[in-house]
DSSP file (Angstrom, degrees, kcal/mol; ACC not computed):
  #  RESIDUE AA STRUCTURE BP1 BP2  ACC     N-H-->O    O-->H-N    N-H-->O    O-->H-N    TCO  KAPPA ALPHA  PHI   PSI    X-CA   Y-CA   Z-CA
    1    1 A M     >        0   0    0      0, 0.0     4,-2.5     0, 0.0     5,-0.2   0.000 360.0 360.0 360.0 -37.3   99.2  -60.1  -52.2
    2    2 A G  H  >  +     0   0    0      1,-0.2     4,-2.4     2,-0.2     5,-0.1   0.890 360.0  50.3 -61.2 -39.1   97.0  -59.7  -55.3
    3    3 A L  H  > S+     0   0    0      2,-0.2     4,-2.5     1,-0.2    -1,-0.2   0.899 109.6  50.4 -66.1 -40.7   95.1  -62.8  -54.5
    4    4 A V  H  > S+     0   0    0      2,-0.2     4,-2.4     1,-0.2    -2,-0.2   0.909 111.0  49.4 -63.5 -42.0   94.5  -61.6  -50.9
    5    5 A A  H  X S+     0   0    0     -4,-2.5     4,-2.5     2,-0.2    -2,-0.2   0.920 111.2  49.3 -63.1 -43.5   93.2  -58.3  -52.2
    6    6 A S  H  X S+     0   0    0     -4,-2.4     4,-2.3     1,-0.2    -2,-0.2   0.916 112.0  47.5 -62.2 -43.9   90.9  -60.0  -54.7
    7    7 A V  H  X S+     0   0    0     -4,-2.5     4,-2.7     2,-0.2     5,-0.2   0.901 110.8  52.8 -64.3 -40.2   89.5  -62.3  -52.0
    8    8 A S  H  X S+     0   0    0     -4,-2.4     4,-2.3     1,-0.2    -2,-0.2   0.923 110.5  46.5 -61.3 -45.2   89.0  -59.3  -49.7
    9    9 A W  H  X S+     0   0    0     -4,-2.5     4,-2.2     2,-0.2    -1,-0.2   0.895 112.7  50.8 -64.5 -39.4   87.1  -57.4  -52.3
   10   10 A A  H  X S+     0   0    0     -4,-2.3     4,-2.1     2,-0.2    -2,-0.2   0.931 111.0  47.1 -64.5 -45.7   85.0  -60.5  -53.1
   11   11 A V  H  X S+     0   0    0     -4,-2.7     4,-2.5     1,-0.2    -1,-0.2   0.902 110.6  53.5 -62.0 -41.0   84.1  -61.1  -49.4
   12   12 A A  H  X S+     0   0    0     -4,-2.3     4,-2.2    -5,-0.2    -1,-0.2   0.916 108.0  50.5 -60.3 -42.9   83.3  -57.4  -49.0
   13   13 A S  H  X S+     0   0    0     -4,-2.2     4,-2.1     1,-0.2    -1,-0.2   0.899 110.8  48.6 -63.1 -40.4   80.9  -57.6  -52.0
   14   14 A L  H  X S+     0   0    0     -4,-2.1     4,-2.2     1,-0.2    -1,-0.2   0.905 111.3  49.7 -65.8 -40.8   79.2  -60.7  -50.5
   15   15 A L  H  X S+     0   0    0     -4,-2.5     4,-2.6     2,-0.2    -2,-0.2   0.858 108.0  54.5 -66.3 -34.6   78.8  -58.9  -47.1
   16   16 A I  H  X S+     0   0    0     -4,-2.2     4,-2.4     2,-0.2    -1,-0.2   0.938 108.0  49.6 -61.6 -45.8   77.3  -55.9  -48.8
   17   17 A R  H  X S+     0   0    0     -4,-2.1     4,-0.6     1,-0.2    -2,-0.2   0.915 112.4  47.1 -60.5 -43.5   74.7  -58.1  -50.4
   18   18 A L  H >< S+     0   0    0     -4,-2.2     3,-0.9     1,-0.2     4,-0.3   0.907 112.5  50.1 -64.1 -41.5   73.9  -59.7  -47.1
   19   19 A G  H >X S+     0   0    0     -4,-2.6     4,-2.0     1,-0.2     3,-1.6   0.858 102.5  60.5 -65.0 -35.9   73.7  -56.3  -45.4
   20   20 A L  H 3< S+     0   0    0     -4,-2.4    -1,-0.2     1,-0.3    -2,-0.2   0.651  92.5  67.3 -69.9 -13.5   71.4  -54.9  -48.1
   21   21 A E  T << S+     0   0    0     -3,-0.9    -1,-0.3    -4,-0.6    -2,-0.2   0.711 112.2  32.5 -73.4 -19.4   68.9  -57.6  -47.2
   22   22 A R  T <4 S+     0   0    0     -3,-1.6     2,-0.3    -4,-0.3    -2,-0.2   0.738 126.9  25.5-107.6 -32.4   68.4  -55.8  -43.8
   23   23 A V  S  < S-     0   0    0     -4,-2.0    -1,-0.2     1,-0.0     2,-0.0  -0.878  81.8-102.7-131.2 164.1   69.0  -52.1  -44.6
   24   24 A G     >  -     0   0    0     -2,-0.3     4,-2.4    -3,-0.1     5,-0.2  -0.254  37.0-101.7 -81.3 172.0   68.6  -49.9  -47.7
   25   25 A A  H  > S+     0   0    0      1,-0.2     4,-2.5     2,-0.2     5,-0.2   0.856 119.9  54.6 -63.5 -36.7   71.4  -48.7  -49.9
   26   26 A R  H  > S+     0   0    0      2,-0.2     4,-2.4     1,-0.2    -1,-0.2   0.940 111.0  43.8 -64.0 -46.6   71.3  -45.2  -48.3
   27   27 A S  H  > S+     0   0    0      2,-0.2     4,-2.6     1,-0.2     5,-0.2   0.913 114.3  50.4 -64.3 -42.2   71.8  -46.5  -44.8
   28   28 A A  H  X S+     0   0    0     -4,-2.4     4,-2.4     1,-0.2    -1,-0.2   0.900 111.1  49.2 -62.9 -40.9   74.5  -48.9  -46.0
   29   29 A T  H  X S+     0   0    0     -4,-2.5     4,-2.6     2,-0.2     5,-0.2   0.927 111.5  49.3 -63.6 -45.1   76.3  -46.1  -47.8
   30   30 A F  H  X S+     0   0    0     -4,-2.4     4,-2.6     2,-0.2     5,-0.2   0.940 113.1  45.6 -60.8 -48.6   76.1  -43.9  -44.7
   31   31 A V  H  X S+     0   0    0     -4,-2.6     4,-2.5     1,-0.2     5,-0.2   0.915 113.8  50.4 -61.6 -43.0   77.4  -46.5  -42.4
   32   32 A S  H  X S+     0   0    0     -4,-2.4     4,-2.4    -5,-0.2    -1,-0.2   0.907 112.6  45.5 -62.2 -43.7   80.2  -47.5  -44.8
   33   33 A I  H  X S+     0   0    0     -4,-2.6     4,-2.8     2,-0.2     5,-0.2   0.920 113.7  48.1 -69.0 -43.6   81.3  -43.9  -45.3
   34   34 A V  H  X S+     0   0    0     -4,-2.6     4,-2.4    -5,-0.2    -2,-0.2   0.925 114.4  46.6 -63.2 -43.8   81.3  -43.0  -41.6
   35   35 A A  H  X S+     0   0    0     -4,-2.5     4,-2.2    -5,-0.2    -2,-0.2   0.922 114.7  47.2 -64.1 -43.6   83.2  -46.2  -40.7
   36   36 A G  H  X S+     0   0    0     -4,-2.4     4,-2.7    -5,-0.2     5,-0.2   0.906 112.2  49.6 -64.3 -42.3   85.7  -45.6  -43.5
   37   37 A L  H  X S+     0   0    0     -4,-2.8     4,-2.8     2,-0.2     5,-0.2   0.917 110.9  49.5 -63.2 -43.8   86.2  -42.0  -42.5
   38   38 A A  H  X S+     0   0    0     -4,-2.4     4,-2.1    -5,-0.2    -1,-0.2   0.911 112.9  48.1 -61.3 -42.0   86.7  -42.9  -38.8
   39   39 A Y  H  X S+     0   0    0     -4,-2.2     4,-2.4     2,-0.2    -2,-0.2   0.945 114.1  44.8 -63.8 -49.4   89.3  -45.5  -39.9
   40   40 A V  H  X S+     0   0    0     -4,-2.7     4,-2.8     1,-0.2    -2,-0.2   0.904 113.6  50.1 -65.0 -42.0   91.2  -43.2  -42.2
   41   41 A L  H  X S+     0   0    0     -4,-2.8     4,-2.7    -5,-0.2    -1,-0.2   0.910 110.5  50.6 -62.9 -41.0   91.2  -40.3  -39.7
   42   42 A T  H  X S+     0   0    0     -4,-2.1     4,-2.3    -5,-0.2    -2,-0.2   0.944 112.9  45.0 -61.3 -48.1   92.5  -42.6  -37.0
   43   43 A I  H  X S+     0   0    0     -4,-2.4     4,-2.7     1,-0.2    -2,-0.2   0.911 113.4  51.6 -62.4 -42.1   95.3  -43.9  -39.2
   44   44 A G  H  X S+     0   0    0     -4,-2.8     4,-2.7     1,-0.2    -2,-0.2   0.904 110.4  47.7 -61.4 -42.4   96.1  -40.3  -40.3
   45   45 A L  H  X S+     0   0    0     -4,-2.7     4,-0.8     1,-0.2    -1,-0.2   0.882 113.3  48.2 -66.8 -38.0   96.3  -39.1  -36.7
   46   46 A I  H  < S+     0   0    0     -4,-2.3    -2,-0.2    -5,-0.2     3,-0.2   0.918 115.6  44.3 -66.6 -43.0   98.5  -42.0  -35.7
   47   47 A M  H  < S-     0   0    0     -4,-2.7    -2,-0.2     1,-0.2    -3,-0.2   0.928 140.8 -16.9 -70.8 -46.0  100.8  -41.5  -38.6
   48   48 A D  H ><  +     0   0    0     -4,-2.7     3,-1.2    -5,-0.2     4,-0.4  -0.492  56.9 176.8-165.0  83.9  101.2  -37.7  -38.5
   49   49 A A  G >< S+     0   0    0     -4,-0.8     3,-1.2     1,-0.3     4,-0.4   0.815  81.8  64.3 -62.7 -31.5   98.6  -35.7  -36.5
   50   50 A S  G >  S+     0   0    0      1,-0.3     3,-1.1     2,-0.2     4,-0.5   0.734  86.6  72.2 -67.6 -20.6  100.5  -32.4  -37.2
   51   51 A A  G X  S+     0   0    0     -3,-1.2     3,-1.1     1,-0.3     4,-0.3   0.805  86.7  64.7 -64.2 -28.3   99.7  -32.7  -40.9
   52   52 A F  G X  S+     0   0    0     -3,-1.2     3,-0.9    -4,-0.4    -1,-0.3   0.787  94.2  60.3 -65.5 -25.8   96.1  -31.9  -40.2
   53   53 A L  G <  S+     0   0    0     -3,-1.1    -1,-0.3    -4,-0.4    -2,-0.2   0.717  99.3  57.5 -72.7 -20.4   97.2  -28.4  -39.1
   54   54 A D  G <  S+     0   0    0     -3,-1.1    -1,-0.2    -4,-0.5     2,-0.2   0.502  79.5 114.7 -87.9  -4.9   98.6  -27.8  -42.5
   55   55 A L    <   -     0   0    0     -3,-0.9     2,-0.2    -4,-0.3    -3,-0.0  -0.472  54.5-150.2 -71.2 132.3   95.4  -28.4  -44.4
   56   56 A T     >  -     0   0    0     -2,-0.2     4,-2.4     1,-0.1     5,-0.2  -0.547  27.5-109.3 -94.0 166.2   93.9  -25.3  -46.1
   57   57 A L  H  > S+     0   0    0      1,-0.2     4,-2.7     2,-0.2     5,-0.2   0.885 119.9  55.4 -61.1 -38.9   90.2  -24.7  -46.6
   58   58 A K  H  > S+     0   0    0      2,-0.2     4,-2.2     1,-0.2    -1,-0.2   0.906 109.2  46.1 -61.7 -43.2   90.7  -25.3  -50.4
   59   59 A V  H  > S+     0   0    0      2,-0.2     4,-2.7     1,-0.2     5,-0.2   0.922 112.8  49.6 -66.2 -44.5   92.3  -28.7  -49.7
   60   60 A V  H  X S+     0   0    0     -4,-2.4     4,-2.2     1,-0.2    -2,-0.2   0.916 112.4  47.7 -62.2 -43.2   89.5  -29.7  -47.2
   61   61 A L  H  X S+     0   0    0     -4,-2.7     4,-2.5     2,-0.2    -1,-0.2   0.889 111.4  51.6 -64.8 -38.4   86.8  -28.7  -49.7
   62   62 A G  H  X S+     0   0    0     -4,-2.2     4,-2.4    -5,-0.2    -2,-0.2   0.938 111.6  45.4 -63.1 -47.6   88.6  -30.6  -52.5
   63   63 A F  H  X S+     0   0    0     -4,-2.7     4,-2.6     1,-0.2    -1,-0.2   0.874 112.1  53.1 -63.9 -36.7   88.7  -33.8  -50.4
   64   64 A T  H  X S+     0   0    0     -4,-2.2     4,-2.5    -5,-0.2    -2,-0.2   0.920 109.4  48.3 -63.4 -44.2   85.1  -33.3  -49.4
   65   65 A L  H  X S+     0   0    0     -4,-2.5     4,-2.5     2,-0.2     5,-0.3   0.930 113.1  47.0 -62.6 -46.4   84.0  -33.0  -53.0
   66   66 A V  H  X>S+     0   0    0     -4,-2.4     4,-3.0     1,-0.2     5,-0.7   0.914 112.6  51.2 -61.4 -42.3   85.9  -36.1  -54.0
   67   67 A G  I  X>S+     0   0    0     -4,-2.6     5,-2.2    -5,-0.2     4,-0.7   0.909 111.4  46.6 -61.9 -43.0   84.5  -37.9  -51.0
   68   68 A L  I  <>S+     0   0    0     -4,-2.5     5,-2.7     3,-0.2    -2,-0.2   0.917 120.3  38.1 -66.6 -42.9   81.0  -37.0  -51.8
   69   69 A L  I  <>S+     0   0    0     -4,-2.5     5,-1.6     3,-0.2    -2,-0.2   0.957 127.3  30.9 -74.2 -51.0   81.3  -37.9  -55.5
   70   70 A S  I  <>S+     0   0    0     -4,-3.0     5,-0.6    -5,-0.3     4,-0.2   0.982 134.5  23.2 -74.8 -59.1   83.4  -41.0  -55.3
   71   71 A F  I  X<S+     0   0    0     -4,-0.7     4,-0.7    -5,-0.7     5,-0.3   0.895 130.1  40.9 -80.1 -39.5   82.5  -42.5  -52.0
   72   72 A G  I  ><S+     0   0    0     -5,-2.2     4,-2.1    -6,-0.2    -3,-0.2   0.997 128.2  23.8 -71.9 -67.5   79.1  -41.1  -51.5
   73   73 A A  I  ><S+     0   0    0     -5,-2.7     4,-2.6     2,-0.2     5,-0.2   0.925 126.3  49.3 -67.6 -45.6   77.5  -41.2  -55.0
   74   74 A G  I  ><S+     0   0    0     -5,-1.6     4,-2.3    -4,-0.2    -3,-0.2   0.928 114.3  43.8 -61.8 -46.7   79.6  -44.0  -56.3
   75   75 A R  H  X<S+     0   0    0     -4,-0.7     4,-3.0    -5,-0.6     5,-0.2   0.899 112.8  52.4 -67.4 -40.3   79.1  -46.3  -53.3
   76   76 A F  H  X S+     0   0    0     -4,-2.1     4,-2.4    -5,-0.3    -2,-0.2   0.936 111.9  45.9 -60.3 -45.8   75.4  -45.6  -53.2
   77   77 A L  H  X S+     0   0    0     -4,-2.6     4,-2.2     2,-0.2    -2,-0.2   0.889 113.7  49.3 -65.1 -38.7   75.0  -46.4  -56.9
   78   78 A Y  H  X S+     0   0    0     -4,-2.3     4,-2.4    -5,-0.2    -2,-0.2   0.936 111.9  47.7 -65.2 -46.0   77.1  -49.6  -56.4
   79   79 A Y  H  X S+     0   0    0     -4,-3.0     4,-2.1     1,-0.2    -2,-0.2   0.898 111.5  51.2 -62.5 -39.7   75.1  -50.7  -53.4
   80   80 A T  H  X S+     0   0    0     -4,-2.4     4,-1.7    -5,-0.2    -1,-0.2   0.914 110.2  49.0 -62.7 -42.5   71.8  -50.0  -55.3
   81   81 A S  H  X>S+     0   0    0     -4,-2.2     4,-3.3     2,-0.2     5,-0.7   0.879 107.9  53.9 -67.3 -36.6   73.0  -52.1  -58.2
   82   82 A V  H  X5S+     0   0    0     -4,-2.4     4,-1.3     1,-0.2    -1,-0.2   0.919 110.6  47.8 -60.9 -42.3   74.0  -55.0  -55.9
   83   83 A G  H  <5S+     0   0    0     -4,-2.1    -1,-0.2    -5,-0.2    -2,-0.2   0.830 119.9  38.1 -66.6 -32.1   70.5  -54.9  -54.5
   84   84 A L  H  <5S+     0   0    0     -4,-1.7    -2,-0.2    -5,-0.1    -3,-0.2   0.889 134.0  14.1 -88.6 -42.5   68.9  -54.8  -57.9
   85   85 A I  H  <5S-     0   0    0     -4,-3.3     4,-0.4     1,-0.2    -3,-0.2   0.469 106.4-108.0-118.5  -2.8   71.0  -57.1  -60.1
   86   86 A G     X< -     0   0    0     -4,-1.3     4,-1.9    -5,-0.7    -1,-0.2  -0.103  34.0 -74.3  97.1 164.3   73.2  -59.1  -57.7
   87   87 A V  H  > S+     0   0    0      2,-0.2     4,-2.7     1,-0.2     5,-0.3   0.915 121.5  53.5 -64.9 -47.1   76.8  -59.2  -56.7
   88   88 A G  H  > S+     0   0    0      1,-0.2     4,-1.9     2,-0.2    -1,-0.2   0.933 115.1  37.1 -59.2 -51.4   78.2  -60.9  -59.8
   89   89 A R  H  > S+     0   0    0     -4,-0.4     4,-2.5     2,-0.2     5,-0.2   0.906 117.0  51.4 -70.3 -40.9   76.8  -58.5  -62.4
   90   90 A A  H  X S+     0   0    0     -4,-1.9     4,-2.0     1,-0.2    -2,-0.2   0.907 111.9  47.3 -63.4 -40.6   77.3  -55.4  -60.3
   91   91 A T  H  X S+     0   0    0     -4,-2.7     4,-0.8    -5,-0.2    -1,-0.2   0.886 111.0  52.1 -67.8 -38.4   80.9  -56.2  -59.6
   92   92 A A  H >< S+     0   0    0     -4,-1.9     3,-0.8    -5,-0.3    -2,-0.2   0.920 109.9  47.8 -63.2 -43.2   81.5  -57.0  -63.3
   93   93 A I  H >< S+     0   0    0     -4,-2.5     3,-2.0     1,-0.3    -1,-0.2   0.873 105.1  59.8 -65.7 -35.6   80.0  -53.6  -64.3
   94   94 A G  H >< S+     0   0    0     -4,-2.0     3,-1.6     1,-0.3    -1,-0.3   0.740  89.5  74.0 -61.2 -21.7   82.2  -52.0  -61.7
   95   95 A G  T << S+     0   0    0     -4,-0.8     4,-0.3    -3,-0.8    -1,-0.3   0.539  74.9  81.1 -68.5  -5.3   85.1  -53.5  -63.7
   96   96 A A  T <>  +     0   0    0     -3,-2.0     4,-2.4     1,-0.2     3,-0.4   0.539  63.1  96.2 -76.0  -5.8   84.4  -50.8  -66.2
   97   97 A V  H <> S+     0   0    0     -3,-1.6     4,-3.0     1,-0.2     5,-0.2   0.897  80.6  51.3 -53.1 -45.5   86.4  -48.4  -64.1
   98   98 A P  H  > S+     0   0    0      0, 0.0     4,-2.6     0, 0.0    -1,-0.2   0.877 110.0  50.6 -62.1 -34.3   89.6  -48.9  -66.1
   99   99 A I  H  > S+     0   0    0     -3,-0.4     4,-2.5    -4,-0.3    -2,-0.2   0.956 114.2  42.5 -65.9 -49.4   87.7  -48.2  -69.4
  100  100 A V  H  X S+     0   0    0     -4,-2.4     4,-2.7     2,-0.2     5,-0.2   0.924 116.3  49.1 -63.1 -44.7   86.2  -45.0  -68.1
  101  101 A S  H  X S+     0   0    0     -4,-3.0     4,-2.4    -5,-0.3    -2,-0.2   0.930 113.0  46.2 -61.6 -46.7   89.5  -43.9  -66.4
  102  102 A A  H  X S+     0   0    0     -4,-2.6     4,-2.1    -5,-0.2    -1,-0.2   0.914 113.6  49.3 -63.4 -42.9   91.5  -44.6  -69.6
  103  103 A T  H  X S+     0   0    0     -4,-2.5     4,-2.4    -5,-0.2    -2,-0.2   0.928 112.8  46.4 -63.0 -45.8   89.0  -42.8  -71.8
  104  104 A L  H  X>S+     0   0    0     -4,-2.7     4,-3.2     1,-0.2     5,-0.6   0.874 110.7  53.5 -65.1 -36.3   88.9  -39.7  -69.6
  105  105 A A  H  X5S+     0   0    0     -4,-2.4     6,-1.8    -5,-0.2     4,-1.3   0.892 110.7  46.6 -65.2 -38.8   92.7  -39.7  -69.3
  106  106 A V  H  <5S+     0   0    0     -4,-2.1     4,-0.5     4,-0.2    -2,-0.2   0.917 119.5  40.4 -67.1 -43.0   92.9  -39.7  -73.2
  107  107 A I  H  <5S+     0   0    0     -4,-2.4    -2,-0.2    -5,-0.2    -3,-0.2   0.948 130.8  21.3 -72.2 -49.8   90.3  -37.0  -73.5
  108  108 A F  H  <5S+     0   0    0     -4,-3.2    -3,-0.2    -5,-0.2    -2,-0.2   0.738 129.5  38.8 -97.5 -25.1   91.2  -34.6  -70.6
  109  109 A L  S  <<S-     0   0    0     -4,-1.3    -3,-0.2    -5,-0.6    -1,-0.1   0.314  99.0-122.4-111.2   7.5   94.8  -35.4  -69.8
  110  110 A N        +     0   0    0     -4,-0.5    -4,-0.2     1,-0.2    -3,-0.1   0.793  49.8 166.9  57.0  31.7   96.1  -35.9  -73.4
  111  111 A E        -     0   0    0     -6,-1.8     2,-0.4    -9,-0.1    -1,-0.2  -0.457  39.6-108.4 -72.2 152.9   97.4  -39.4  -72.6
  112  112 A V        -     0   0    0     -2,-0.1     2,-1.2     1,-0.1     5,-0.1  -0.676  18.0-131.9 -87.9 132.6   98.3  -41.4  -75.7
  113  113 A L        -     0   0    0     -2,-0.4     2,-0.1    -7,-0.1    -1,-0.1  -0.724  35.8-170.9 -82.6  99.4   96.0  -44.3  -76.6
  114  114 A T     >  -     0   0    0     -2,-1.2     4,-2.6     1,-0.1     5,-0.2  -0.398  35.5-106.4 -88.1 166.6   98.6  -47.1  -77.2
  115  115 A L  H  > S+     0   0    0      2,-0.2     4,-2.8     1,-0.2     5,-0.2   0.927 120.1  49.4 -60.7 -46.9   98.0  -50.5  -78.6
  116  116 A P  H  > S+     0   0    0      0, 0.0     4,-2.4     0, 0.0    -1,-0.2   0.903 112.2  49.0 -60.3 -38.5   98.2  -52.3  -75.3
  117  117 A L  H  > S+     0   0    0      2,-0.2     4,-2.4     1,-0.2    -2,-0.2   0.924 112.3  48.3 -65.4 -43.1   95.8  -49.8  -73.7
  118  118 A G  H  X S+     0   0    0     -4,-2.6     4,-2.4     2,-0.2    -1,-0.2   0.911 112.0  48.6 -62.3 -43.6   93.4  -50.2  -76.6
  119  119 A I  H  X S+     0   0    0     -4,-2.8     4,-2.6     1,-0.2    -1,-0.2   0.905 111.4  51.0 -63.3 -41.0   93.6  -54.0  -76.4
  120  120 A G  H  X S+     0   0    0     -4,-2.4     4,-2.7    -5,-0.2     5,-0.2   0.908 109.6  49.6 -62.5 -42.5   93.0  -53.8  -72.6
  121  121 A I  H  X S+     0   0    0     -4,-2.4     4,-2.6     2,-0.2     5,-0.2   0.928 112.8  46.7 -62.4 -45.5   90.0  -51.6  -73.1
  122  122 A V  H  X S+     0   0    0     -4,-2.4     4,-2.5     2,-0.2    -2,-0.2   0.906 113.1  49.8 -64.1 -41.4   88.5  -54.0  -75.6
  123  123 A A  H  X S+     0   0    0     -4,-2.6     4,-2.4     2,-0.2    -2,-0.2   0.930 113.4  44.8 -63.9 -45.8   89.2  -57.0  -73.4
  124  124 A V  H  X S+     0   0    0     -4,-2.7     4,-2.5     2,-0.2     5,-0.2   0.928 114.2  49.3 -64.8 -44.4   87.6  -55.5  -70.4
  125  125 A A  H  X S+     0   0    0     -4,-2.6     4,-2.4    -5,-0.2    -2,-0.2   0.902 111.8  49.7 -61.8 -41.0   84.6  -54.3  -72.3
  126  126 A G  H  X S+     0   0    0     -4,-2.5     4,-2.3    -5,-0.2    -1,-0.2   0.914 111.1  48.7 -64.6 -42.9   84.2  -57.8  -73.9
  127  127 A G  H  X S+     0   0    0     -4,-2.4     4,-2.0     2,-0.2    -2,-0.2   0.906 112.1  48.3 -62.7 -42.6   84.4  -59.5  -70.5
  128  128 A I  H  X S+     0   0    0     -4,-2.5     4,-2.8     1,-0.2     5,-0.3   0.915 110.6  51.8 -64.0 -42.8   81.9  -57.1  -69.0
  129  129 A A  H  X S+     0   0    0     -4,-2.4     4,-2.1     1,-0.2    -2,-0.2   0.905 108.9  50.9 -61.5 -41.6   79.5  -57.7  -71.9
  130  130 A L  H  < S+     0   0    0     -4,-2.3     4,-0.4     1,-0.2    -1,-0.2   0.908 115.2  41.8 -62.8 -41.8   79.8  -61.4  -71.6
  131  131 A I  H >< S+     0   0    0     -4,-2.0     3,-0.6     1,-0.2    -2,-0.2   0.913 116.8  46.1 -72.6 -43.0   78.9  -61.3  -67.9
  132  132 A V  H 3< S+     0   0    0     -4,-2.8    -2,-0.2     1,-0.2    -1,-0.2   0.850 114.3  46.2 -72.9 -34.0   76.2  -58.7  -68.0
  133  133 A T  T 3< S+     0   0    0     -4,-2.1    -1,-0.2    -5,-0.3    -2,-0.2   0.467  84.4 122.3 -89.6   0.5   74.3  -60.2  -71.0
  134  134 A E  S <  S-     0   0    0     -3,-0.6     2,-0.1    -4,-0.4    -3,-0.0  -0.331  71.5-107.8 -60.7 140.3   74.5  -63.8  -69.6
  135  135 A E              0   0    0      1,-0.1    -1,-0.1    -2,-0.0    -2,-0.1  -0.448 360.0 360.0 -68.5 143.1   71.0  -65.4  -69.2
  136  136 A S              0   0    0     -2,-0.1    -1,-0.1    -3,-0.1    -2,-0.1   0.476 360.0 360.0 -73.1 360.0   69.9  -65.7  -65.6
């Protein structure tokens, strides 16, 4: 399953690059978010339509904020980077997510920085550095 997921993400990145040759990052982000929202809402309605009646305004606003920041801003910046530096480098830089997540978890959630976590952070940072600083 992990291999299928990896191949799926890779194909998606290649299709993003092809799509960005025809439309800009803003349009691509908008289409991507609308399509994703329609898909998730459809699945949600199929799975448990009554759950939508239990949503409070606070929950809806929270999900909206996360959606705008994560999917809106994050996807727009990723699509822009794919257009500027290519799929390989942009995807490698996107691999910094575990580093940022782990660092924020240590700072804000008082998680413990263990030796395996530290080694993982150094390994990911080293891999990203090798890919990003590679000569074209």
